[in-house]
N, CA, C and O atoms as a GROMACS GRO file, in nm:
protein
  500
    1MET      N    1   1.309   3.394  -0.476
    1MET     CA    2   1.352   3.486  -0.398
    1MET      C    3   1.199   3.432  -0.213
    1MET      O    4   1.209   3.473  -0.097
    2VAL      N    5   1.067   3.320  -0.282
    2VAL     CA    6   0.990   3.352  -0.135
    2VAL      C    7   1.018   3.259  -0.094
    2VAL      O    8   0.922   3.206  -0.039
    3TYR      N    9   1.156   3.170  -0.085
    3TYR     CA   10   1.123   3.082  -0.037
    3TYR      C   11   1.252   3.023   0.092
    3TYR      O   12   1.272   2.908   0.129
    4PRO      N   13   1.329   3.164   0.141
    4PRO     CA   14   1.392   3.226   0.268
    4PRO      C   15   1.230   3.256   0.355
    4PRO      O   16   1.249   3.278   0.475
    5LEU      N   17   1.046   3.261   0.306
    5LEU     CA   18   1.011   3.292   0.396
    5LEU      C   19   1.012   3.134   0.495
    5LEU      O   20   1.049   3.127   0.612
    6LEU      N   21   0.938   2.965   0.370
    6LEU     CA   22   0.972   2.907   0.422
    6LEU      C   23   1.050   2.798   0.533
    6LEU      O   24   1.037   2.717   0.625
    7PHE      N   25   1.153   2.878   0.430
    7PHE     CA   26   1.295   2.787   0.557
    7PHE      C   27   1.407   2.899   0.637
    7PHE      O   28   1.527   2.884   0.615
    8PRO      N   29   1.366   2.993   0.714
    8PRO     CA   30   1.429   3.105   0.758
    8PRO      C   31   1.553   3.074   0.796
    8PRO      O   32   1.630   3.170   0.802
    9HIS      N   33   1.602   2.956   0.829
    9HIS     CA   34   1.677   2.884   0.872
    9HIS      C   35   1.847   2.869   0.794
    9HIS      O   36   1.960   2.877   0.841
   10GLY      N   37   1.791   2.843   0.648
   10GLY     CA   38   1.865   2.811   0.600
   10GLY      C   39   1.919   2.676   0.557
   10GLY      O   40   2.026   2.641   0.508
   11GLU      N   41   1.814   2.616   0.592
   11GLU     CA   42   1.852   2.514   0.566
   11GLU      C   43   1.873   2.449   0.411
   11GLU      O   44   1.814   2.503   0.317
   12CYS      N   45   1.972   2.315   0.386
   12CYS     CA   46   2.048   2.266   0.300
   12CYS      C   47   1.892   2.253   0.198
   12CYS      O   48   1.787   2.261   0.261
   13SER      N   49   1.886   2.234   0.050
   13SER     CA   50   1.785   2.132   0.041
   13SER      C   51   1.884   1.979  -0.056
   13SER      O   52   2.005   1.960  -0.065
   14TRP      N   53   1.776   1.903  -0.107
   14TRP     CA   54   1.847   1.790  -0.209
   14TRP      C   55   1.982   1.863  -0.263
   14TRP      O   56   2.010   1.974  -0.309
   15ASN      N   57   2.082   1.685  -0.219
   15ASN     CA   58   2.181   1.680  -0.329
   15ASN      C   59   2.180   1.557  -0.334
   15ASN      O   60   2.117   1.469  -0.276
   16SER      N   61   2.300   1.563  -0.449
   16SER     CA   62   2.316   1.410  -0.471
   16SER      C   63   2.395   1.311  -0.375
   16SER      O   64   2.386   1.190  -0.353
   17ASN      N   65   2.462   1.396  -0.336
   17ASN     CA   66   2.586   1.322  -0.231
   17ASN      C   67   2.544   1.290  -0.092
   17ASN      O   68   2.620   1.237  -0.011
   18MET      N   69   2.398   1.328  -0.061
   18MET     CA   70   2.328   1.346   0.097
   18MET      C   71   2.294   1.197   0.126
   18MET      O   72   2.199   1.132   0.082
   19GLU      N   73   2.416   1.150   0.230
   19GLU     CA   74   2.333   1.015   0.260
   19GLU      C   75   2.227   1.016   0.345
   19GLU      O   76   2.180   1.118   0.395
   20HIS      N   77   2.177   0.873   0.366
   20HIS     CA   78   2.096   0.802   0.394
   20HIS      C   79   2.162   0.792   0.535
   20HIS      O   80   2.276   0.753   0.562
   21VAL      N   81   2.046   0.842   0.632
   21VAL     CA   82   2.137   0.897   0.820
   21VAL      C   83   2.114   0.746   0.884
   21VAL      O   84   2.190   0.706   0.973
   22GLU      N   85   1.997   0.659   0.831
   22GLU     CA   86   1.953   0.558   0.922
   22GLU      C   87   2.028   0.409   0.825
   22GLU      O   88   1.967   0.302   0.834
   23GLU      N   89   2.170   0.418   0.731
   23GLU     CA   90   2.243   0.358   0.675
   23GLU      C   91   2.344   0.373   0.691
   23GLU      O   92   2.431   0.323   0.620
   24ARG      N   93   2.366   0.446   0.791
   24ARG     CA   94   2.551   0.520   0.771
   24ARG      C   95   2.605   0.386   0.793
   24ARG      O   96   2.703   0.346   0.731
   25ARG      N   97   2.525   0.295   0.903
   25ARG     CA   98   2.565   0.151   1.031
   25ARG      C   99   2.629   0.051   0.887
   25ARG      O  100   2.730  -0.018   0.903
   26SER      N  101   2.567   0.057   0.774
   26SER     CA  102   2.595  -0.034   0.754
   26SER      C  103   2.709  -0.002   0.618
   26SER      O  104   2.725   0.115   0.584
   27GLU      N  105   2.789  -0.120   0.542
   27GLU     CA  106   2.919  -0.073   0.479
   27GLU      C  107   2.880  -0.025   0.334
   27GLU      O  108   2.931   0.022   0.232
   28LYS      N  109   2.799  -0.052   0.367
   28LYS     CA  110   2.778   0.011   0.167
   28LYS      C  111   2.690   0.146   0.223
   28LYS      O  112   2.619   0.157   0.323
   29LEU      N  113   2.736   0.276   0.082
   29LEU     CA  114   2.737   0.371   0.111
   29LEU      C  115   2.580   0.435   0.053
   29LEU      O  116   2.583   0.444  -0.070
   30VAL      N  117   2.458   0.478   0.107
   30VAL     CA  118   2.304   0.450   0.075
   30VAL      C  119   2.326   0.592   0.037
   30VAL      O  120   2.412   0.671   0.073
   31ARG      N  121   2.206   0.606  -0.061
   31ARG     CA  122   2.246   0.817  -0.140
   31ARG      C  123   2.054   0.790  -0.116
   31ARG      O  124   1.991   0.686  -0.135
   32VAL      N  125   2.009   0.908  -0.076
   32VAL     CA  126   1.898   0.945  -0.016
   32VAL      C  127   1.879   1.036  -0.213
   32VAL      O  128   1.959   1.105  -0.276
   33THR      N  129   1.710   0.981  -0.252
   33THR     CA  130   1.719   1.001  -0.369
   33THR      C  131   1.646   1.134  -0.388
   33THR      O  132   1.667   1.193  -0.283
   34GLN      N  133   1.582   1.202  -0.454
   34GLN     CA  134   1.560   1.311  -0.460
   34GLN      C  135   1.425   1.332  -0.402
   34GLN      O  136   1.389   1.430  -0.337
   35LEU      N  137   1.327   1.187  -0.446
   35LEU     CA  138   1.156   1.185  -0.410
   35LEU      C  139   1.198   1.098  -0.212
   35LEU      O  140   1.114   1.129  -0.127
   36GLN      N  141   1.288   1.027  -0.174
   36GLN     CA  142   1.351   1.030  -0.091
   36GLN      C  143   1.290   1.160   0.022
   36GLN      O  144   1.211   1.171   0.115
   37TYR      N  145   1.412   1.268  -0.077
   37TYR     CA  146   1.338   1.343   0.051
   37TYR      C  147   1.275   1.462   0.070
   37TYR      O  148   1.276   1.554   0.152
   38TYR      N  149   1.187   1.416  -0.087
   38TYR     CA  150   1.019   1.567  -0.060
   38TYR      C  151   0.973   1.422  -0.002
   38TYR      O  152   1.085   1.397   0.042
   39SER      N  153   0.938   1.369   0.014
   39SER     CA  154   0.867   1.289   0.069
   39SER      C  155   0.862   1.270   0.229
   39SER      O  156   0.773   1.216   0.295
   40TYR      N  157   1.024   1.352   0.290
   40TYR     CA  158   1.086   1.339   0.451
   40TYR      C  159   0.982   1.484   0.490
   40TYR      O  160   0.934   1.526   0.596
   41LYS      N  161   0.977   1.531   0.352
   41LYS     CA  162   1.015   1.743   0.381
   41LYS      C  163   0.791   1.750   0.354
   41LYS      O  164   0.715   1.839   0.392
   42PHE      N  165   0.755   1.619   0.279
   42PHE     CA  166   0.625   1.691   0.275
   42PHE      C  167   0.530   1.577   0.368
   42PHE      O  168   0.412   1.567   0.332
   43ALA      N  169   0.582   1.478   0.506
   43ALA     CA  170   0.604   1.437   0.549
   43ALA      C  171   0.443   1.482   0.694
   43ALA      O  172   0.485   1.528   0.801
   44VAL      N  173   0.360   1.473   0.686
   44VAL     CA  174   0.268   1.569   0.860
   44VAL      C  175   0.314   1.529   0.941
   44VAL      O  176   0.341   1.410   0.923
   45ARG      N  177   0.342   1.565   1.031
   45ARG     CA  178   0.414   1.474   1.235
   45ARG      C  179   0.322   1.582   1.271
   45ARG      O  180   0.278   1.670   1.197
   46ASN      N  181   0.301   1.562   1.392
   46ASN     CA  182   0.247   1.609   1.490
   46ASN      C  183   0.299   1.777   1.562
   46ASN      O  184   0.241   1.822   1.661
   47ALA      N  185   0.402   1.845   1.499
   47ALA     CA  186   0.374   1.958   1.513
   47ALA      C  187   0.406   2.006   1.427
   47ALA      O  188   0.417   1.960   1.313
   48PHE      N  189   0.431   2.138   1.478
   48PHE     CA  190   0.339   2.316   1.353
   48PHE      C  191   0.487   2.334   1.266
   48PHE      O  192   0.591   2.389   1.300
   49SER      N  193   0.454   2.272   1.154
   49SER     CA  194   0.523   2.294   1.001
   49SER      C  195   0.487   2.434   0.977
   49SER      O  196   0.368   2.452   1.005
   50ILE      N  197   0.544   2.536   0.937
   50ILE     CA  198   0.593   2.622   0.826
   50ILE      C  199   0.543   2.638   0.736
   50ILE      O  200   0.455   2.709   0.688
   51LEU      N  201   0.641   2.522   0.697
   51LEU     CA  202   0.601   2.448   0.568
   51LEU      C  203   0.486   2.447   0.520
   51LEU      O  204   0.461   2.530   0.432
   52HIS      N  205   0.376   2.348   0.564
   52HIS     CA  206   0.267   2.252   0.533
   52HIS      C  207   0.132   2.435   0.567
   52HIS      O  208   0.024   2.464   0.518
   53ASN      N  209   0.198   2.489   0.642
   53ASN     CA  210   0.037   2.604   0.677
   53ASN      C  211   0.156   2.755   0.626
   53ASN      O  212   0.218   2.836   0.695
   54SER      N  213   0.145   2.735   0.475
   54SER     CA  214   0.190   2.824   0.418
   54SER      C  215   0.100   2.867   0.298
   54SER      O  216   0.123   2.955   0.215
   55GLY      N  217  -0.062   2.741   0.314
   55GLY     CA  218  -0.113   2.897   0.197
   55GLY      C  219  -0.062   2.777   0.013
   55GLY      O  220  -0.031   2.660  -0.010
   56LYS      N  221  -0.075   2.867  -0.044
   56LYS     CA  222  -0.021   2.831  -0.167
   56LYS      C  223   0.090   2.885  -0.197
   56LYS      O  224   0.130   2.884  -0.313
   57LEU      N  225   0.179   2.955  -0.069
   57LEU     CA  226   0.342   2.902  -0.154
   57LEU      C  227   0.343   2.774  -0.087
   57LEU      O  228   0.466   2.775  -0.078
   58PHE      N  229   0.318   2.687  -0.044
   58PHE     CA  230   0.341   2.534   0.022
   58PHE      C  231   0.342   2.512  -0.136
   58PHE      O  232   0.454   2.497  -0.184
   59GLN      N  233   0.244   2.509  -0.215
   59GLN     CA  234   0.147   2.414  -0.335
   59GLN      C  235   0.250   2.476  -0.421
   59GLN      O  236   0.230   2.418  -0.527
   60GLN      N  237   0.341   2.553  -0.441
   60GLN     CA  238   0.409   2.654  -0.494
   60GLN      C  239   0.516   2.557  -0.537
   60GLN      O  240   0.506   2.505  -0.648
   61TYR      N  241   0.656   2.518  -0.427
   61TYR     CA  242   0.724   2.472  -0.351
   61TYR      C  243   0.620   2.286  -0.398
   61TYR      O  244   0.690   2.226  -0.479
   62ILE      N  245   0.531   2.230  -0.376
   62ILE     CA  246   0.508   2.143  -0.394
   62ILE      C  247   0.512   2.090  -0.615
   62ILE      O  248   0.522   1.977  -0.664
   63VAL      N  249   0.502   2.191  -0.668
   63VAL     CA  250   0.485   2.156  -0.812
   63VAL      C  251   0.652   2.168  -0.807
   63VAL      O  252   0.722   2.087  -0.866
   64ASP      N  253   0.700   2.264  -0.739
   64ASP     CA  254   0.881   2.309  -0.806
   64ASP      C  255   0.947   2.157  -0.798
   64ASP      O  256   0.997   2.089  -0.887
   65ALA      N  257   0.930   2.132  -0.673
   65ALA     CA  258   0.976   1.997  -0.606
   65ALA      C  259   0.937   1.920  -0.728
   65ALA      O  260   1.016   1.876  -0.812
   66TYR      N  261   0.790   1.905  -0.731
   66TYR     CA  262   0.750   1.792  -0.872
   66TYR      C  263   0.866   1.826  -1.038
   66TYR      O  264   0.961   1.776  -1.098
   67ILE      N  265   0.798   1.911  -1.044
   67ILE     CA  266   0.910   1.909  -1.189
   67ILE      C  267   1.124   1.954  -1.193
   67ILE      O  268   1.216   1.976  -1.272
   68LYS      N  269   1.095   1.944  -1.056
   68LYS     CA  270   1.294   1.939  -1.042
   68LYS      C  271   1.283   1.778  -1.026
   68LYS      O  272   1.372   1.743  -1.104
   69THR      N  273   1.225   1.650  -0.971
   69THR     CA  274   1.277   1.538  -0.962
   69THR      C  275   1.234   1.452  -1.093
   69THR      O  276   1.294   1.349  -1.126
   70LYS      N  277   1.106   1.514  -1.176
   70LYS     CA  278   1.089   1.509  -1.290
   70LYS      C  279   1.262   1.507  -1.406
   70LYS      O  280   1.326   1.417  -1.460
   71GLY      N  281   1.277   1.660  -1.395
   71GLY     CA  282   1.362   1.673  -1.476
   71GLY      C  283   1.546   1.603  -1.400
   71GLY      O  284   1.644   1.640  -1.466
   72TYR      N  285   1.563   1.554  -1.331
   72TYR     CA  286   1.664   1.468  -1.299
   72TYR      C  287   1.637   1.327  -1.362
   72TYR      O  288   1.729   1.254  -1.399
   73ARG      N  289   1.508   1.293  -1.371
   73ARG     CA  290   1.497   1.171  -1.383
   73ARG      C  291   1.493   1.109  -1.537
   73ARG      O  292   1.505   0.997  -1.587
   74LEU      N  293   1.459   1.315  -1.611
   74LEU     CA  294   1.457   1.288  -1.779
   74LEU      C  295   1.630   1.314  -1.845
   74LEU      O  296   1.678   1.288  -1.955
   75ASN      N  297   1.691   1.376  -1.722
   75ASN     CA  298   1.792   1.406  -1.720
   75ASN      C  299   1.919   1.324  -1.707
   75ASN      O  300   2.027   1.337  -1.765
   76TYR      N  301   1.864   1.208  -1.589
   76TYR     CA  302   1.978   1.098  -1.606
   76TYR      C  303   1.936   0.986  -1.734
   76TYR      O  304   2.032   0.938  -1.793
   77LEU      N  305   1.815   0.948  -1.773
   77LEU     CA  306   1.798   0.838  -1.864
   77LEU      C  307   1.836   0.930  -2.020
   77LEU      O  308   1.895   0.861  -2.103
   78ARG      N  309   1.809   1.064  -2.059
   78ARG     CA  310   1.914   1.047  -2.149
   78ARG      C  311   2.077   1.067  -2.111
   78ARG      O  312   2.160   1.020  -2.188
   79LEU      N  313   2.105   1.115  -2.029
   79LEU     CA  314   2.279   1.029  -1.981
   79LEU      C  315   2.328   0.886  -1.988
   79LEU      O  316   2.437   0.831  -1.973
   80ASN      N  317   2.192   0.841  -2.018
   80ASN     CA  318   2.278   0.672  -1.992
   80ASN      C  319   2.158   0.667  -2.096
   80ASN      O  320   2.041   0.696  -2.073
   81GLN      N  321   2.203   0.633  -2.192
   81GLN     CA  322   2.083   0.583  -2.281
   81GLN      C  323   2.147   0.416  -2.290
   81GLN      O  324   2.071   0.320  -2.292
   82LYS      N  325   2.301   0.401  -2.296
   82LYS     CA  326   2.357   0.279  -2.332
   82LYS      C  327   2.355   0.198  -2.222
   82LYS      O  328   2.348   0.076  -2.233
   83ASP      N  329   2.362   0.256  -2.112
   83ASP     CA  330   2.341   0.140  -2.023
   83ASP      C  331   2.121   0.075  -1.945
   83ASP      O  332   2.089   0.003  -1.851
   84LEU      N  333   2.053   0.137  -2.031
   84LEU     CA  334   1.911   0.103  -2.054
   84LEU      C  335   1.882   0.052  -2.214
   84LEU      O  336   1.777   0.033  -2.276
   85HIS      N  337   1.999   0.043  -2.244
   85HIS     CA  338   2.020  -0.081  -2.336
   85HIS      C  339   1.860  -0.015  -2.510
   85HIS      O  340   1.748  -0.053  -2.541
   86VAL      N  341   1.952   0.085  -2.558
   86VAL     CA  342   1.820   0.095  -2.634
   86VAL      C  343   1.870   0.057  -2.754
   86VAL      O  344   1.798   0.108  -2.840
   87GLU      N  345   1.942   0.004  -2.797
   87GLU     CA  346   2.024  -0.003  -2.919
   87GLU      C  347   1.949  -0.133  -2.927
   87GLU      O  348   2.010  -0.211  -2.998
   88LEU      N  349   1.847  -0.179  -2.883
   88LEU     CA  350   1.777  -0.344  -2.910
   88LEU      C  351   1.611  -0.288  -2.983
   88LEU      O  352   1.506  -0.349  -3.005
   89TYR      N  353   1.670  -0.084  -3.012
   89TYR     CA  354   1.530  -0.092  -3.020
   89TYR      C  355   1.561  -0.036  -3.180
   89TYR      O  356   1.494   0.066  -3.199
   90GLU      N  357   1.638  -0.071  -3.293
   90GLU     CA  358   1.695  -0.122  -3.412
   90GLU      C  359   1.582  -0.062  -3.468
   90GLU      O  360   1.553   0.057  -3.478
   91GLY      N  361   1.505  -0.188  -3.515
   91GLY     CA  362   1.352  -0.092  -3.621
   91GLY      C  363   1.266   0.018  -3.567
   91GLY      O  364   1.207   0.096  -3.641
   92LEU      N  365   1.257   0.023  -3.414
   92LEU     CA  366   1.227   0.184  -3.402
   92LEU      C  367   1.270   0.305  -3.468
   92LEU      O  368   1.194   0.370  -3.540
   93ILE      N  369   1.422   0.348  -3.439
   93ILE     CA  370   1.512   0.380  -3.510
   93ILE      C  371   1.468   0.394  -3.645
   93ILE      O  372   1.423   0.504  -3.676
   94ASP      N  373   1.474   0.291  -3.742
   94ASP     CA  374   1.497   0.274  -3.858
   94ASP      C  375   1.347   0.360  -3.943
   94ASP      O  376   1.354   0.455  -4.020
   95ALA      N  377   1.240   0.299  -3.902
   95ALA     CA  378   1.098   0.358  -3.881
   95ALA      C  379   1.094   0.508  -3.922
   95ALA      O  380   1.055   0.558  -4.027
   96LEU      N  381   1.149   0.568  -3.801
   96LEU     CA  382   1.157   0.684  -3.763
   96LEU      C  383   1.218   0.765  -3.940
   96LEU      O  384   1.170   0.822  -4.039
   97GLN      N  385   1.387   0.705  -3.868
   97GLN     CA  386   1.471   0.780  -4.001
   97GLN      C  387   1.372   0.774  -4.120
   97GLN      O  388   1.337   0.886  -4.157
   98THR      N  389   1.316   0.664  -4.193
   98THR     CA  390   1.234   0.649  -4.262
   98THR      C  391   1.094   0.759  -4.276
   98THR      O  392   1.042   0.812  -4.374
   99GLU      N  393   1.066   0.763  -4.154
   99GLU     CA  394   1.001   0.892  -4.214
   99GLU      C  395   0.979   1.021  -4.156
   99GLU      O  396   0.868   1.074  -4.143
  100ALA      N  397   1.141   1.091  -4.107
  100ALA     CA  398   1.217   1.154  -4.141
  100ALA      C  399   1.243   1.194  -4.294
  100ALA      O  400   1.256   1.306  -4.343
  101THR      N  401   1.247   1.099  -4.340
  101THR     CA  402   1.290   1.116  -4.442
  101THR      C  403   1.195   1.162  -4.578
  101THR      O  404   1.212   1.254  -4.658
  102ASN      N  405   1.128   1.097  -4.572
  102ASN     CA  406   1.030   1.112  -4.636
  102ASN      C  407   0.966   1.172  -4.600
  102ASN      O  408   0.858   1.137  -4.648
  103ASN      N  409   0.948   1.274  -4.521
  103ASN     CA  410   0.875   1.427  -4.468
  103ASN      C  411   0.935   1.540  -4.531
  103ASN      O  412   0.895   1.652  -4.565
  104GLY      N  413   1.077   1.458  -4.540
  104GLY     CA  414   1.221   1.610  -4.597
  104GLY      C  415   1.196   1.705  -4.484
  104GLY      O  416   1.164   1.824  -4.495
  105SER      N  417   1.225   1.598  -4.310
  105SER     CA  418   1.253   1.724  -4.200
  105SER      C  419   1.389   1.618  -4.137
  105SER      O  420   1.403   1.507  -4.190
  106LYS      N  421   1.467   1.653  -4.045
  106LYS     CA  422   1.576   1.625  -4.006
  106LYS      C  423   1.517   1.560  -3.837
  106LYS      O  424   1.452   1.615  -3.748
  107MET      N  425   1.582   1.406  -3.850
  107MET     CA  426   1.595   1.341  -3.715
  107MET      C  427   1.656   1.385  -3.623
  107MET      O  428   1.779   1.388  -3.638
  108GLY      N  429   1.600   1.438  -3.489
  108GLY     CA  430   1.692   1.470  -3.395
  108GLY      C  431   1.740   1.361  -3.311
  108GLY      O  432   1.709   1.242  -3.318
  109LYS      N  433   1.845   1.436  -3.207
  109LYS     CA  434   1.854   1.295  -3.133
  109LYS      C  435   1.738   1.260  -3.058
  109LYS      O  436   1.656   1.312  -2.981
  110LEU      N  437   1.772   1.127  -3.123
  110LEU     CA  438   1.680   1.022  -3.008
  110LEU      C  439   1.696   0.985  -2.854
  110LEU      O  440   1.792   0.926  -2.804
  111ILE      N  441   1.614   1.018  -2.807
  111ILE     CA  442   1.599   0.930  -2.656
  111ILE      C  443   1.429   0.849  -2.594
  111ILE      O  444   1.312   0.888  -2.591
  112ILE      N  445   1.499   0.729  -2.554
  112ILE     CA  446   1.415   0.603  -2.513
  112ILE      C  447   1.409   0.636  -2.418
  112ILE      O  448   1.503   0.639  -2.339
  113LEU      N  449   1.257   0.681  -2.391
  113LEU     CA  450   1.188   0.643  -2.221
  113LEU      C  451   1.193   0.539  -2.201
  113LEU      O  452   1.158   0.458  -2.287
  114PRO      N  453   1.243   0.495  -2.062
  114PRO     CA  454   1.175   0.294  -2.084
  114PRO      C  455   0.967   0.347  -2.024
  114PRO      O  456   0.920   0.454  -1.986
  115SER      N  457   0.884   0.167  -2.052
  115SER     CA  458   0.794   0.212  -2.060
  115SER      C  459   0.683   0.175  -1.894
  115SER      O  460   0.572   0.130  -1.865
  116SER      N  461   0.821   0.237  -1.818
  116SER     CA  462   0.758   0.240  -1.637
  116SER      C  463   0.770   0.379  -1.616
  116SER      O  464   0.727   0.431  -1.513
  117PHE      N  465   0.851   0.470  -1.747
  117PHE     CA  466   0.859   0.646  -1.659
  117PHE      C  467   0.751   0.609  -1.684
  117PHE      O  468   0.693   0.525  -1.752
  118GLN      N  469   0.718   0.756  -1.554
  118GLN     CA  470   0.578   0.796  -1.490
  118GLN      C  471   0.485   0.871  -1.586
  118GLN      O  472   0.519   0.989  -1.579
  119GLY      N  473   0.356   0.855  -1.697
  119GLY     CA  474   0.319   0.941  -1.784
  119GLY      C  475   0.286   0.808  -1.932
  119GLY      O  476   0.181   0.799  -1.996
  120SER      N  477   0.371   0.749  -1.942
  120SER     CA  478   0.386   0.676  -2.038
  120SER      C  479   0.276   0.562  -2.044
  120SER      O  480   0.291   0.485  -1.949
  121PRO      N  481   0.188   0.533  -2.112
  121PRO     CA  482   0.078   0.471  -2.128
  121PRO      C  483   0.110   0.382  -2.082
  121PRO      O  484   0.010   0.346  -2.022
  122HIS      N  485   0.229   0.268  -2.053
  122HIS     CA  486   0.170   0.130  -1.992
  122HIS      C  487   0.201   0.141  -1.819
  122HIS      O  488   0.170   0.051  -1.741
  123HIS      N  489   0.279   0.291  -1.772
  123HIS     CA  490   0.295   0.308  -1.631
  123HIS      C  491   0.037   0.374  -1.662
  123HIS      O  492  -0.055   0.325  -1.597
  124MET      N  493   0.030   0.431  -1.721
  124MET     CA  494  -0.065   0.475  -1.684
  124MET      C  495  -0.135   0.362  -1.724
  124MET      O  496  -0.163   0.404  -1.837
  125GLN      N  497  -0.198   0.225  -1.719
  125GLN     CA  498  -0.264   0.152  -1.723
  125GLN      C  499  -0.244   0.053  -1.583
  125GLN      O  500  -0.316  -0.046  -1.567
   0.00000   0.00000   0.00000
């Protein structure tokens, strides 16, 4: 309920069908990613920006945007495990099932994150 203070004219936020304006002339349809959208919104320009001059409310908006972007990426990975060829990790799955059986616990649904995912040890290196 606080974001109408930042967007008093009711601007729309990002959606998955948002088209890239500069790429409309090309034959291939190009969609704007959530990261591109928020990068555009957070860019510093010469004109006055109510967003950038909102203090802690702007910081809260940045945190919410980060959480939405991270959640969208995790949901994509969860729904597209077959496209990411996670079946190649059979040894890992077998080891986890053996460990769960030895501990007497149940193994839930396994979701493999790629090593390039932000926050993974490989990404941190």
